[in-house]
N, CA, C and O atoms as a DFTB+ gen file, in Angstrom:
708 C
 N C O
     1  1      22.722     -16.318      -3.066
     2  2      21.802     -15.300      -2.611
     3  2      21.397     -14.414      -3.792
     4  3      22.244     -14.015      -4.591
     5  1      20.110     -14.112      -3.898
     6  2      19.586     -13.301      -4.980
     7  2      19.898     -11.827      -4.737
     8  3      19.686     -11.312      -3.639
     9  1      20.396     -11.162      -5.755
    10  2      20.675      -9.735      -5.654
    11  2      19.362      -8.960      -5.694
    12  3      18.471      -9.292      -6.476
    13  1      19.236      -7.929      -4.857
    14  2      18.032      -7.109      -4.825
    15  2      18.392      -5.641      -5.029
    16  3      19.547      -5.238      -4.896
    17  1      17.372      -4.860      -5.353
    18  2      17.558      -3.428      -5.562
    19  2      16.530      -2.647      -4.753
    20  3      15.637      -3.217      -4.126
    21  1      16.682      -1.339      -4.785
    22  2      15.780      -0.405      -4.120
    23  2      15.279       0.586      -5.156
    24  3      16.018       0.986      -6.055
    25  1      14.016       0.980      -5.023
    26  2      13.465       2.012      -5.897
    27  2      12.769       3.053      -5.021
    28  3      12.016       2.704      -4.112
    29  1      13.024       4.325      -5.298
    30  2      12.465       5.416      -4.490
    31  2      11.697       6.376      -5.386
    32  3      12.159       6.736      -6.468
    33  1      10.519       6.786      -4.925
    34  2       9.699       7.771      -5.629
    35  2       9.332       8.862      -4.618
    36  3       8.876       8.553      -3.517
    37  1       9.525      10.127      -4.982
    38  2       9.206      11.241      -4.090
    39  2       8.277      12.225      -4.782
    40  3       8.336      12.424      -5.995
    41  1       7.414      12.835      -3.970
    42  2       6.542      13.893      -4.463
    43  2       6.263      14.844      -3.294
    44  3       6.187      14.424      -2.140
    45  1       6.113      16.125      -3.616
    46  2       5.717      17.089      -2.596
    47  2       4.206      17.259      -2.650
    48  3       3.629      17.495      -3.712
    49  1       3.584      17.137      -1.498
    50  2       2.131      17.257      -1.381
    51  2       1.829      18.562      -0.652
    52  3       2.337      18.801       0.444
    53  1       1.010      19.393      -1.257
    54  2       0.669      20.688      -0.666
    55  2      -0.434      20.530       0.367
    56  3      -1.565      20.977       0.178
    57  1      -0.067      19.881       1.462
    58  2      -0.982      19.646       2.577
    59  2      -0.135      19.427       3.825
    60  3       1.018      19.006       3.730
    61  1      -0.705      19.711       4.998
    62  2       0.045      19.485       6.241
    63  2       0.396      18.007       6.430
    64  3      -0.322      17.123       5.965
    65  1       1.497      17.760       7.110
    66  2       1.963      16.393       7.326
    67  2       0.901      15.545       8.022
    68  3       0.780      14.357       7.722
    69  1       0.133      16.120       8.936
    70  2      -0.906      15.360       9.644
    71  2      -1.995      14.884       8.684
    72  3      -2.508      13.774       8.817
    73  1      -2.340      15.730       7.721
    74  2      -3.346      15.358       6.725
    75  2      -2.847      14.184       5.878
    76  3      -3.577      13.221       5.644
    77  1      -1.609      14.278       5.428
    78  2      -1.047      13.219       4.591
    79  2      -0.947      11.923       5.404
    80  3      -1.336      10.859       4.924
    81  1      -0.432      12.011       6.620
    82  2      -0.291      10.823       7.471
    83  2      -1.652      10.166       7.721
    84  3      -1.808       8.960       7.526
    85  1      -2.625      10.954       8.151
    86  2      -3.940      10.391       8.475
    87  2      -4.622       9.770       7.256
    88  3      -5.361       8.795       7.389
    89  1      -4.381      10.319       6.091
    90  2      -4.931       9.748       4.861
    91  2      -4.218       8.439       4.517
    92  3      -4.860       7.458       4.141
    93  1      -2.907       8.428       4.646
    94  2      -2.090       7.262       4.302
    95  2      -2.428       6.042       5.156
    96  3      -2.410       4.921       4.649
    97  1      -2.731       6.233       6.426
    98  2      -2.865       5.096       7.351
    99  2      -4.312       4.768       7.707
   100  3      -4.554       4.082       8.700
   101  1      -5.266       5.233       6.932
   102  2      -6.670       4.905       7.199
   103  2      -6.893       3.399       7.094
   104  3      -6.325       2.729       6.233
   105  1      -7.727       2.890       7.983
   106  2      -8.043       1.458       7.955
   107  2      -9.551       1.221       7.923
   108  3      -9.999       0.096       8.143
   109  1     -10.325       2.240       7.659
   110  2     -11.779       2.088       7.733
   111  2     -12.513       2.378       6.428
   112  3     -13.742       2.449       6.412
   113  1     -11.775       2.545       5.340
   114  2     -12.426       2.828       4.060
   115  2     -11.515       2.458       2.897
   116  3     -10.303       2.305       3.051
   117  1     -12.135       2.319       1.731
   118  2     -11.373       2.024       0.518
   119  2     -10.455       3.206       0.206
   120  3     -10.874       4.362       0.260
   121  1      -9.218       2.903      -0.118
   122  2      -8.211       3.927      -0.361
   123  2      -7.883       3.972      -1.860
   124  3      -7.285       3.037      -2.393
   125  1      -8.274       5.061      -2.538
   126  2      -8.069       5.124      -3.987
   127  2      -6.605       5.064      -4.396
   128  3      -6.293       4.570      -5.479
   129  1      -5.703       5.555      -3.556
   130  2      -4.284       5.515      -3.911
   131  2      -3.697       4.118      -3.730
   132  3      -2.609       3.841      -4.234
   133  1      -4.400       3.230      -3.016
   134  2      -4.013       1.822      -2.904
   135  2      -4.963       0.959      -3.723
   136  3      -5.369      -0.122      -3.296
   137  1      -5.308       1.452      -4.902
   138  2      -6.111       0.717      -5.877
   139  2      -7.482       0.315      -5.326
   140  3      -8.006      -0.747      -5.661
   141  1      -8.052       1.169      -4.482
   142  2      -9.399       0.938      -3.960
   143  2      -9.489      -0.109      -2.877
   144  3     -10.588      -0.545      -2.533
   145  1      -8.361      -0.522      -2.333
   146  2      -8.392      -1.551      -1.293
   147  2      -8.551      -0.933       0.093
   148  3      -8.324       0.260       0.296
   149  1      -8.945      -1.776       1.031
   150  2      -9.121      -1.402       2.430
   151  2      -8.025      -2.092       3.228
   152  3      -7.778      -3.282       3.036
   153  1      -7.368      -1.364       4.117
   154  2      -6.330      -1.941       4.968
   155  2      -6.985      -2.537       6.214
   156  3      -7.649      -1.836       6.978
   157  1      -6.787      -3.838       6.405
   158  2      -7.262      -4.518       7.613
   159  2      -6.039      -4.965       8.408
   160  3      -5.036      -5.382       7.829
   161  1      -6.124      -4.877       9.736
   162  2      -5.008      -5.280      10.588
   163  2      -5.476      -6.254      11.656
   164  3      -6.667      -6.351      11.954
   165  1      -4.519      -6.973      12.224
   166  2      -4.833      -7.899      13.303
   167  2      -4.988      -7.178      14.626
   168  3      -5.741      -7.621      15.493
   169  1      -4.285      -6.074      14.788
   170  2      -4.286      -5.393      16.085
   171  2      -3.893      -3.930      15.924
   172  3      -3.139      -3.403      16.742
   173  1      -4.388      -3.271      14.891
   174  2      -4.011      -1.883      14.625
   175  2      -2.664      -1.816      13.927
   176  3      -1.919      -2.795      13.885
   177  1      -2.369      -0.664      13.390
   178  2      -1.088      -0.469      12.706
   179  2      -0.028      -0.176      13.760
   180  3       0.053       0.928      14.298
   181  1       0.771      -1.182      14.037
   182  2       1.887      -1.057      14.976
   183  2       2.884      -2.159      14.652
   184  3       2.518      -3.174      14.060
   185  1       4.147      -1.965      15.038
   186  2       5.149      -2.982      14.716
   187  2       4.718      -4.368      15.199
   188  3       4.263      -4.537      16.331
   189  1       4.873      -5.345      14.317
   190  2       4.510      -6.726      14.620
   191  2       3.112      -7.115      14.191
   192  3       2.799      -8.304      14.116
   193  1       2.262      -6.135      13.907
   194  2       0.890      -6.434      13.488
   195  2       0.877      -6.951      12.062
   196  3       1.678      -6.528      11.228
   197  1      -0.020      -7.852      11.795
   198  2      -0.252      -8.305      10.430
   199  2      -1.286      -7.389       9.798
   200  3      -2.139      -6.819      10.477
   201  1      -1.188      -7.264       8.485
   202  2      -2.179      -6.480       7.749
   203  2      -2.466      -7.186       6.436
   204  3      -1.705      -8.040       5.981
   205  1      -3.576      -6.806       5.850
   206  2      -3.882      -7.236       4.489
   207  2      -4.667      -6.130       3.822
   208  3      -5.460      -5.433       4.455
   209  1      -4.430      -5.983       2.532
   210  2      -5.166      -5.033       1.717
   211  2      -6.217      -5.844       0.975
   212  3      -5.887      -6.734       0.190
   213  1      -7.483      -5.533       1.227
   214  2      -8.579      -6.324       0.675
   215  2      -9.446      -5.472      -0.245
   216  3      -9.450      -4.244      -0.166
   217  1     -10.170      -6.151      -1.108
   218  2     -11.093      -5.455      -2.010
   219  2     -12.147      -4.726      -1.182
   220  3     -12.369      -5.056      -0.017
   221  1     -12.789      -3.740      -1.788
   222  2     -13.799      -2.947      -1.082
   223  2     -14.930      -3.811      -0.524
   224  3     -15.520      -3.473       0.503
   225  1     -15.236      -4.931      -1.198
   226  2     -16.285      -5.832      -0.690
   227  2     -15.734      -6.800       0.361
   228  3     -16.470      -7.617       0.913
   229  1     -14.436      -6.698       0.625
   230  2     -13.733      -7.470       1.661
   231  2     -13.733      -8.977       1.409
   232  3     -13.676      -9.771       2.347
   233  1     -13.795      -9.356       0.152
   234  2     -13.798     -10.778      -0.196
   235  2     -12.463     -11.254      -0.757
   236  3     -12.178     -12.452      -0.738
   237  1     -11.635     -10.324      -1.260
   238  2     -10.379     -10.690      -1.903
   239  2      -9.219     -10.000      -1.186
   240  3      -9.237      -8.786      -0.983
   241  1      -8.216     -10.785      -0.807
   242  2      -6.983     -10.233      -0.232
   243  2      -5.980     -10.078      -1.364
   244  3      -5.591     -11.055      -2.003
   245  1      -5.567      -8.844      -1.604
   246  2      -4.632      -8.601      -2.703
   247  2      -3.186      -8.537      -2.228
   248  3      -2.265      -8.930      -2.944
   249  1      -3.002      -8.031      -1.004
   250  2      -1.667      -7.854      -0.438
   251  2      -1.712      -8.277       1.023
   252  3      -2.698      -8.036       1.719
   253  1      -0.638      -8.909       1.482
   254  2      -0.503      -9.264       2.893
   255  2       0.903      -8.917       3.353
   256  3       1.827      -8.812       2.546
   257  1       1.053      -8.739       4.663
   258  2       2.376      -8.446       5.204
   259  2       2.336      -8.179       6.684
   260  3       1.324      -8.396       7.351
   261  1       3.467      -7.700       7.189
   262  2       3.630      -7.380       8.606
   263  2       4.142      -5.950       8.737
   264  3       4.995      -5.515       7.963
   265  1       3.618      -5.228       9.714
   266  2       4.082      -3.872       9.982
   267  2       5.452      -3.959      10.659
   268  3       5.620      -4.678      11.644
   269  1       6.409      -3.237      10.134
   270  2       7.765      -3.227      10.673
   271  2       8.040      -2.000      11.526
   272  3       8.644      -2.097      12.594
   273  1       7.591      -0.839      11.047
   274  2       7.778       0.438      11.767
   275  2       6.502       1.241      11.643
   276  3       5.837       1.223      10.607
   277  1       6.169       1.948      12.713
   278  2       5.007       2.831      12.691
   279  2       5.307       3.974      13.645
   280  3       5.123       3.861      14.857
   281  1       5.776       5.081      13.070
   282  2       6.238       6.231      13.843
   283  2       5.524       7.491      13.361
   284  3       6.082       8.265      12.583
   285  1       4.268       7.700      13.832
   286  2       3.484       8.849      13.391
   287  2       4.177      10.164      13.709
   288  3       4.811      10.284      14.758
   289  1       4.073      11.142      12.838
   290  2       3.553      11.114      11.467
   291  2       4.657      11.042      10.424
   292  3       4.567      11.687       9.379
   293  1       5.692      10.266      10.695
   294  2       6.853      10.305       9.807
   295  2       7.179       9.020       9.048
   296  3       7.546       9.091       7.875
   297  1       7.059       7.849       9.677
   298  2       7.513       6.615       9.028
   299  2       6.505       5.483       9.240
   300  3       6.034       5.244      10.352
   301  1       6.193       4.807       8.155
   302  2       5.370       3.598       8.172
   303  2       6.043       2.621       7.222
   304  3       6.195       2.908       6.034
   305  1       6.448       1.459       7.748
   306  2       7.119       0.453       6.927
   307  2       6.483      -0.912       7.162
   308  3       6.063      -1.239       8.272
   309  1       6.422      -1.701       6.091
   310  2       5.831      -3.029       6.193
   311  2       6.390      -3.942       5.113
   312  3       6.928      -3.482       4.106
   313  1       6.254      -5.242       5.340
   314  2       6.544      -6.187       4.281
   315  2       5.350      -6.185       3.338
   316  3       4.263      -5.734       3.702
   317  1       5.552      -6.686       2.136
   318  2       4.530      -6.591       1.095
   319  2       4.625      -7.810       0.201
   320  3       5.632      -8.024      -0.474
   321  1       3.562      -8.611       0.204
   322  2       3.473      -9.771      -0.671
   323  2       2.164      -9.689      -1.432
   324  3       1.104      -9.553      -0.821
   325  1       2.218      -9.769      -2.745
   326  2       0.984      -9.820      -3.533
   327  2       0.495     -11.261      -3.539
   328  3       1.264     -12.179      -3.824
   329  1      -0.773     -11.460      -3.226
   330  2      -1.317     -12.810      -3.092
   331  2      -1.417     -13.553      -4.418
   332  3      -1.582     -14.773      -4.430
   333  1      -1.319     -12.846      -5.516
   334  2      -1.398     -13.507      -6.824
   335  2      -0.030     -13.725      -7.471
   336  3       0.053     -14.193      -8.607
   337  1       1.040     -13.388      -6.752
   338  2       2.395     -13.555      -7.276
   339  2       3.207     -14.344      -6.252
   340  3       3.348     -13.919      -5.105
   341  1       3.728     -15.470      -6.659
   342  2       4.491     -16.325      -5.757
   343  2       5.970     -15.945      -5.807
   344  3       6.785     -16.620      -6.436
   345  1       6.291     -14.844      -5.126
   346  2       7.667     -14.354      -5.060
   347  2       7.932     -13.840      -3.656
   348  3       6.992     -13.537      -2.921
   349  1       9.203     -13.738      -3.272
   350  2       9.531     -13.251      -1.928
   351  2       8.993     -11.837      -1.702
   352  3       8.880     -11.057      -2.647
   353  1       8.663     -11.512      -0.459
   354  2       8.141     -10.178      -0.165
   355  2       9.197      -9.092      -0.344
   356  3      10.400      -9.351      -0.326
   357  1       8.708      -7.880      -0.514
   358  2       9.562      -6.697      -0.515
   359  2       9.240      -5.909       0.758
   360  3       8.292      -6.220       1.478
   361  1      10.042      -4.897       1.011
   362  2       9.783      -4.004       2.138
   363  2       9.415      -2.637       1.572
   364  3      10.127      -2.081       0.736
   365  1       8.287      -2.107       2.044
   366  2       7.799      -0.804       1.604
   367  2       7.910       0.161       2.783
   368  3       7.472      -0.154       3.890
   369  1       8.493       1.329       2.547
   370  2       8.610       2.349       3.589
   371  2       8.079       3.669       3.051
   372  3       8.511       4.149       2.003
   373  1       7.138       4.244       3.785
   374  2       6.615       5.571       3.482
   375  2       7.242       6.512       4.492
   376  3       7.158       6.281       5.698
   377  1       7.875       7.580       4.003
   378  2       8.487       8.566       4.885
   379  2       7.901       9.927       4.549
   380  3       7.866      10.332       3.387
   381  1       7.442      10.630       5.578
   382  2       6.885      11.964       5.410
   383  2       7.768      12.966       6.139
   384  3       8.211      12.717       7.260
   385  1       8.019      14.097       5.495
   386  2       8.758      15.173       6.143
   387  2       8.174      16.505       5.701
   388  3       7.759      16.679       4.556
   389  1       8.154      17.446       6.650
   390  2       7.633      18.777       6.327
   391  2       8.644      19.487       5.433
   392  3       9.850      19.470       5.679
   393  1       8.101      20.121       4.371
   394  2       8.991      20.775       3.416
   395  2       8.246      21.888       2.695
   396  3       7.194      21.653       2.100
   397  1       8.785      23.085       2.746
   398  2       8.257      24.220       1.995
   399  2       6.746      24.411       2.189
   400  3       6.023      24.651       1.222
   401  1       6.279      24.308       3.412
   402  2       4.866      24.518       3.696
   403  2       3.978      23.342       3.333
   404  3       2.757      23.420       3.469
   405  1       4.576      22.260       2.876
   406  2       3.819      21.062       2.525
   407  2       4.486      19.845       3.115
   408  3       5.152      19.927       4.147
   409  1       4.307      18.719       2.463
   410  2       4.861      17.454       2.948
   411  2       5.563      16.728       1.814
   412  3       4.986      16.520       0.747
   413  1       6.810      16.345       2.047
   414  2       7.478      15.486       1.085
   415  2       7.094      14.046       1.425
   416  3       7.265      13.588       2.555
   417  1       6.572      13.350       0.420
   418  2       6.178      11.948       0.550
   419  2       7.190      11.114      -0.208
   420  3       7.404      11.312      -1.404
   421  1       7.815      10.174       0.498
   422  2       8.761       9.268      -0.146
   423  2       8.227       7.850      -0.027
   424  3       7.882       7.393       1.062
   425  1       8.166       7.172      -1.142
   426  2       7.761       5.772      -1.211
   427  2       8.986       4.978      -1.645
   428  3       9.426       5.052      -2.792
   429  1       9.525       4.214      -0.694
   430  2      10.750       3.436      -0.928
   431  2      10.397       1.949      -0.925
   432  3       9.692       1.466      -0.039
   433  1      10.894       1.242      -1.921
   434  2      10.687      -0.207      -1.996
   435  2      12.053      -0.872      -1.992
   436  3      12.868      -0.649      -2.887
   437  1      12.293      -1.688      -0.981
   438  2      13.543      -2.423      -0.849
   439  2      13.311      -3.906      -1.138
   440  3      12.177      -4.384      -1.107
   441  1      14.384      -4.616      -1.414
   442  2      14.370      -6.066      -1.617
   443  2      13.698      -6.477      -2.928
   444  3      13.179      -7.588      -3.042
   445  1      13.709      -5.590      -3.904
   446  2      13.160      -5.919      -5.224
   447  2      14.126      -6.837      -5.967
   448  3      15.320      -6.548      -6.059
   449  1      13.617      -7.924      -6.487
   450  2      14.424      -8.815      -7.310
   451  2      14.340      -8.290      -8.747
   452  3      13.268      -8.321      -9.351
   453  1      15.457      -7.808      -9.297
   454  2      15.423      -7.225     -10.646
   455  2      14.782      -8.167     -11.664
   456  3      15.114      -9.350     -11.737
   457  1      13.853      -7.612     -12.448
   458  2      13.195      -8.365     -13.501
   459  2      12.039      -9.235     -13.039
   460  3      11.358      -9.840     -13.866
   461  1      11.803      -9.311     -11.727
   462  2      10.713     -10.151     -11.233
   463  2       9.364      -9.495     -11.520
   464  3       9.278      -8.286     -11.730
   465  1       8.333     -10.302     -11.523
   466  2       6.984      -9.786     -11.754
   467  2       6.593      -8.797     -10.655
   468  3       6.001      -7.754     -10.934
   469  1       6.926      -9.130      -9.401
   470  2       6.598      -8.232      -8.289
   471  2       7.324      -6.897      -8.436
   472  3       6.732      -5.841      -8.215
   473  1       8.597      -6.941      -8.805
   474  2       9.353      -5.695      -8.991
   475  2       8.709      -4.825     -10.066
   476  3       8.572      -3.615      -9.884
   477  1       8.316      -5.427     -11.174
   478  2       7.675      -4.670     -12.251
   479  2       6.364      -4.040     -11.778
   480  3       6.102      -2.868     -12.049
   481  1       5.548      -4.816     -11.075
   482  2       4.268      -4.304     -10.560
   483  2       4.497      -3.155      -9.580
   484  3       3.834      -2.121      -9.658
   485  1       5.437      -3.345      -8.663
   486  2       5.682      -2.351      -7.619
   487  2       6.218      -1.037      -8.191
   488  3       5.711       0.037      -7.870
   489  1       7.226      -1.128      -9.022
   490  2       7.837       0.084      -9.574
   491  2       6.835       0.841     -10.439
   492  3       6.778       2.069     -10.392
   493  1       6.048       0.118     -11.227
   494  2       5.078       0.797     -12.093
   495  2       3.930       1.412     -11.286
   496  3       3.235       2.293     -11.793
   497  1       3.720       0.974     -10.062
   498  2       2.621       1.487      -9.227
   499  2       2.997       2.705      -8.400
   500  3       2.112       3.401      -7.901
   501  1       4.277       2.978      -8.241
   502  2       4.695       4.069      -7.357
   503  2       4.113       5.422      -7.762
   504  3       3.650       6.168      -6.899
   505  1       4.126       5.750      -9.034
   506  2       3.585       7.021      -9.496
   507  2       2.081       7.112      -9.263
   508  3       1.573       8.166      -8.878
   509  1       1.366       6.007      -9.496
   510  2      -0.078       5.965      -9.260
   511  2      -0.372       6.243      -7.791
   512  3      -1.230       7.066      -7.474
   513  1       0.329       5.568      -6.901
   514  2       0.104       5.736      -5.458
   515  2       0.391       7.176      -5.045
   516  3      -0.440       7.819      -4.402
   517  1       1.557       7.677      -5.412
   518  2       1.938       9.035      -5.020
   519  2       1.000      10.086      -5.620
   520  3       0.589      11.018      -4.929
   521  1       0.666       9.940      -6.887
   522  2      -0.207      10.921      -7.545
   523  2      -1.608      10.950      -6.966
   524  3      -2.196      12.021      -6.819
   525  1      -2.148       9.786      -6.636
   526  2      -3.497       9.749      -6.078
   527  2      -3.530      10.170      -4.614
   528  3      -4.502      10.780      -4.170
   529  1      -2.485       9.855      -3.860
   530  2      -2.402      10.361      -2.481
   531  2      -2.291      11.879      -2.501
   532  3      -2.954      12.559      -1.717
   533  1      -1.467      12.412      -3.381
   534  2      -1.299      13.866      -3.519
   535  2      -2.637      14.529      -3.852
   536  3      -3.038      15.488      -3.192
   537  1      -3.311      14.029      -4.854
   538  2      -4.588      14.617      -5.266
   539  2      -5.612      14.551      -4.134
   540  3      -6.316      15.529      -3.880
   541  1      -5.699      13.433      -3.468
   542  2      -6.668      13.270      -2.389
   543  2      -6.384      14.229      -1.233
   544  3      -7.306      14.843      -0.696
   545  1      -5.128      14.358      -0.854
   546  2      -4.768      15.259       0.248
   547  2      -4.930      16.731      -0.117
   548  3      -5.278      17.546       0.737
   549  1      -4.684      17.070      -1.365
   550  2      -4.757      18.468      -1.792
   551  2      -6.167      18.907      -2.155
   552  3      -6.518      20.068      -1.947
   553  1      -6.982      18.010      -2.692
   554  2      -8.296      18.416      -3.217
   555  2      -9.479      17.701      -2.574
   556  3     -10.627      18.110      -2.748
   557  1      -9.197      16.628      -1.826
   558  2     -10.284      15.841      -1.264
   559  2     -10.801      14.775      -2.220
   560  3     -11.715      14.022      -1.881
   561  1     -10.219      14.709      -3.410
   562  2     -10.622      13.713      -4.425
   563  2      -9.385      13.061      -5.006
   564  3      -8.363      13.723      -5.185
   565  1      -9.461      11.770      -5.305
   566  2      -8.326      11.138      -5.986
   567  2      -8.207      11.666      -7.413
   568  3      -9.130      12.290      -7.937
   569  1      -7.080      11.411      -8.019
   570  2      -6.887      11.756      -9.424
   571  2      -7.836      10.920     -10.280
   572  3      -8.448       9.971      -9.791
   573  1      -7.954      11.271     -11.535
   574  2      -8.822      10.540     -12.461
   575  2      -8.513       9.044     -12.441
   576  3      -9.429       8.221     -12.438
   577  1      -7.224       8.687     -12.426
   578  2      -6.854       7.269     -12.429
   579  2      -7.391       6.544     -11.194
   580  3      -7.852       5.407     -11.293
   581  1      -7.332       7.191     -10.048
   582  2      -7.853       6.595      -8.822
   583  2      -9.361       6.436      -8.853
   584  3      -9.899       5.451      -8.349
   585  1     -10.042       7.409      -9.448
   586  2     -11.505       7.303      -9.570
   587  2     -11.880       6.152     -10.504
   588  3     -12.843       5.430     -10.246
   589  1     -11.129       5.981     -11.577
   590  2     -11.421       4.889     -12.515
   591  2     -11.178       3.523     -11.869
   592  3     -11.972       2.597     -12.042
   593  1     -10.085       3.406     -11.130
   594  2      -9.811       2.144     -10.441
   595  2     -10.923       1.854      -9.431
   596  3     -11.329       0.704      -9.263
   597  1     -11.408       2.895      -8.765
   598  2     -12.512       2.712      -7.826
   599  2     -13.762       2.179      -8.501
   600  3     -14.447       1.312      -7.959
   601  1     -14.056       2.698      -9.682
   602  2     -15.223       2.223     -10.425
   603  2     -15.048       0.804     -10.938
   604  3     -16.007       0.035     -11.004
   605  1     -13.815       0.461     -11.300
   606  2     -13.548      -0.863     -11.864
   607  2     -13.223      -1.914     -10.796
   608  3     -13.089      -3.095     -11.118
   609  1     -13.095      -1.502      -9.539
   610  2     -12.748      -2.417      -8.456
   611  2     -13.593      -3.674      -8.390
   612  3     -13.040      -4.765      -8.255
   613  1     -14.921      -3.566      -8.478
   614  2     -15.743      -4.786      -8.429
   615  2     -15.438      -5.761      -9.573
   616  3     -15.530      -6.975      -9.396
   617  1     -15.080      -5.232     -10.736
   618  2     -14.727      -6.096     -11.866
   619  2     -13.417      -6.823     -11.556
   620  3     -13.308      -8.032     -11.760
   621  1     -12.409      -6.065     -11.056
   622  2     -11.126      -6.675     -10.722
   623  2     -11.303      -7.752      -9.660
   624  3     -10.662      -8.800      -9.733
   625  1     -12.167      -7.507      -8.672
   626  2     -12.400      -8.489      -7.605
   627  2     -12.964      -9.791      -8.180
   628  3     -12.609     -10.877      -7.721
   629  1     -13.831      -9.686      -9.170
   630  2     -14.402     -10.883      -9.799
   631  2     -13.356     -11.684     -10.573
   632  3     -13.497     -12.895     -10.744
   633  1     -12.309     -11.005     -11.040
   634  2     -11.265     -11.668     -11.819
   635  2     -10.167     -12.284     -10.950
   636  3      -9.265     -12.945     -11.465
   637  1     -10.242     -12.071      -9.635
   638  2      -9.212     -12.593      -8.734
   639  2      -9.220     -14.119      -8.705
   640  3     -10.248     -14.757      -8.935
   641  1      -8.070     -14.676      -8.422
   642  2      -7.949     -16.122      -8.284
   643  2      -8.652     -16.571      -7.003
   644  3      -8.737     -15.808      -6.041
   645  1      -9.153     -17.798      -6.989
   646  2      -9.800     -18.337      -5.790
   647  2      -8.835     -18.352      -4.611
   648  3      -9.248     -18.199      -3.462
   649  1      -7.567     -18.534      -4.894
   650  2      -6.558     -18.561      -3.829
   651  2      -6.382     -17.210      -3.147
   652  3      -5.739     -17.127      -2.101
   653  1      -6.954     -16.137      -3.731
   654  2      -6.853     -14.802      -3.145
   655  2      -8.014     -14.479      -2.197
   656  3      -8.057     -13.387      -1.631
   657  1      -8.939     -15.397      -2.021
   658  2     -10.068     -15.163      -1.115
   659  2      -9.543     -14.885       0.292
   660  3      -8.574     -15.506       0.728
   661  1     -10.179     -13.953       1.002
   662  2      -9.684     -13.551       2.321
   663  2      -9.543     -14.721       3.288
   664  3      -8.667     -14.698       4.153
   665  1     -10.380     -15.737       3.161
   666  2     -10.275     -16.866       4.094
   667  2      -8.946     -17.614       3.958
   668  3      -8.558     -18.339       4.874
   669  1      -8.243     -17.452       2.835
   670  2      -6.928     -18.065       2.657
   671  2      -5.805     -17.208       3.230
   672  3      -4.655     -17.646       3.279
   673  1      -6.125     -15.995       3.662
   674  2      -5.125     -15.043       4.152
   675  2      -5.566     -14.447       5.489
   676  3      -5.765     -13.236       5.586
   677  1      -5.722     -15.286       6.529
   678  2      -6.193     -14.785       7.823
   679  2      -5.174     -13.846       8.477
   680  3      -3.971     -13.949       8.239
   681  1      -5.675     -12.950       9.289
   682  2      -4.819     -12.028      10.007
   683  2      -4.222     -12.651      11.272
   684  3      -3.169     -12.223      11.745
   685  1      -4.888     -13.641      11.801
   686  2      -4.393     -14.319      13.009
   687  2      -4.306     -15.814      12.742
   688  3      -4.984     -16.336      11.857
   689  1      -3.471     -16.497      13.507
   690  2      -3.357     -17.925      13.377
   691  2      -2.558     -18.392      12.190
   692  3      -2.669     -19.550      11.789
   693  1      -1.758     -17.526      11.619
   694  2      -0.936     -17.876      10.448
   695  2       0.496     -17.473      10.761
   696  3       0.736     -16.436      11.379
   697  1       1.437     -18.289      10.336
   698  2       2.847     -17.921      10.533
   699  2       3.107     -16.573       9.882
   700  3       2.414     -16.173       8.947
   701  1       4.107     -15.885      10.386
   702  2       4.472     -14.579       9.803
   703  2       4.685     -14.727       8.314
   704  3       5.256     -15.713       7.847
   705  1       4.222     -13.742       7.578
   706  2       4.313     -13.768       6.121
   707  2       5.674     -13.308       5.685
   708  3       5.954     -13.258       4.488
């Protein structure tokens, strides 16, 4: 059995928990803190639902998984597989708690295989996700890094592998990921 690790990143966001939650779980627009991707689901965000994170033009699936927990406005957990990396999925859990007039945001990643490509990508992305979610909730705009990723999104979509096309990652009719 492969040994796995957990990585946790926390940040306090100076916004009400409802604002942070509603921003985190949007499914109708490109999310700068998720690298400009749009969250699509098979049946809404609820336990057992499949989801995929797709490019803004909805042609490339970058991430796929299954919702494990959805407890508004405190916990959202899902499996996470990058479509361009052939490695076992990890589990991502977002936990929100009210703290000091704001919201503590915790991004926890479990089942990381030490030294794997997915582990490196995930751990290096935690600060980007937290920082851009914080900026968006506090100011209405993502941080500079999120704005740049948004501008470069169409270029990244063109560089995706053919195997990442959304038709290869359907939300229904596919065994659990």
